[in-house]
N, C-alpha and C positions, 0 to 999 in steps of 0.2 A: 533634837532631831526625831522626827516622826517617821515610823516604818509602817507601810501598807502592804498587805498581802492579799492579791485578789484570787478567788478560786471560783469553780463552777462553769467555766467554759467548756466547749466541746462542739461536736457535730449535732446539728438540729435539721429537721426537714423544714422546707419553708411552710408558713403557717403555724409552726411550733411555738413552743414557749421554753424559757430559761430562766433560772434565777442564779444571779451572780452575788457573791459575798466579797466583802473587803473588810479585813480584820485590822485594826488599828493597834499600835504598840502601846497604848495607854489611854486615859480618859481624857480625850481630846475634844470631844463634840461641843463642849460648853464654849470653846474659844475658837473652834475651826469650822468653816463650812465645809461640807464633805460633798464630792461631786463625782460623776462617772463620765468619761469621755470614751471616745472611739477613734481609731485610726484605720482606715481601709488603706489596701495597697496603693501606693502612688498618690495618696491623698493627705492633706493635712489634718491632724488631730482636732477633732471637733467635740466640744463640751456639750453633752446633751441633757443632764439632768444634775440639779443641785438642791441640797437640803440643808437648811440653816440649824442653828442650836434652837430656834423656835419652833423647829419642825415646819417652817415654810418651805415650800418646794417650788422649782421652777423647770420647765422643760423646753427644749427646743422644739420649734413646730413640727419638725420631721417625725418626732417621737410622741407627741402628745396623744393621749388616749390609749396608747399601747404599752409605754413604760412607766414602772412605778419605782420610786426610789423612797427607801425607809430607812430607819435607823433604831438599833437596839442598844440604848446606853449602857445597860448592864453588862453586855457581852462586848462592848466596844467595836461593833460591827455595823456596817453600812451593806444594805441589800438593793438589788435593782432587779425587779421582775421585768421581763421582755416577753410580750405576746406578739402574736402575728408577725413572726419575723419574716424578713424579706431576703433573698440571695444577695442583694446589694449592701446588706447590712453585715456581711461577712466582714469581720474586722478584729483588731486587737482592742480590747476593751480595758480601759485604765481607771483606776479609781484615784481621787486626788483629795489633798486636805489644804485648805486655805485659810490662814490666819486671818480673823476677821478684823483685827486693827492694823496689822502691819503688812499683810498680804503674801507672806512668805509662803510659798507653795510646795508640797511634797506629792510625789507621785509613787504608785504602786509598779510593779514590774510589769503588768498587764496579763490578760489571759485572752487566748484565742477563742473566737466564736466563729464557726464556719456554718453558713446556712446553705445547704445543698440536699437535693434528692439523690 
């Protein structure tokens, strides 16, 4: 069982930046791909960034150039830097871990990000 705990959410003004953290319960990055997703009110959850064990990254078109995902293996923590935030990006942001071979996926509890002036 993998446990993921997100932190770093909060209220930010439009155009502002935020860094979210996701702490994993163990050294899993070698066998799990890590990702960030978000779910806005009334919408489906959307996976927007992924980082693999080889540090390859992929981003949804909607966030390319503004979001950066990174991992610190020594701290078992994945980060997500978000720049130039827009009000429509108000959502609960979730961290996930997907096993590279069998596909089992774990989710964190989510952290609220509100973009508003």
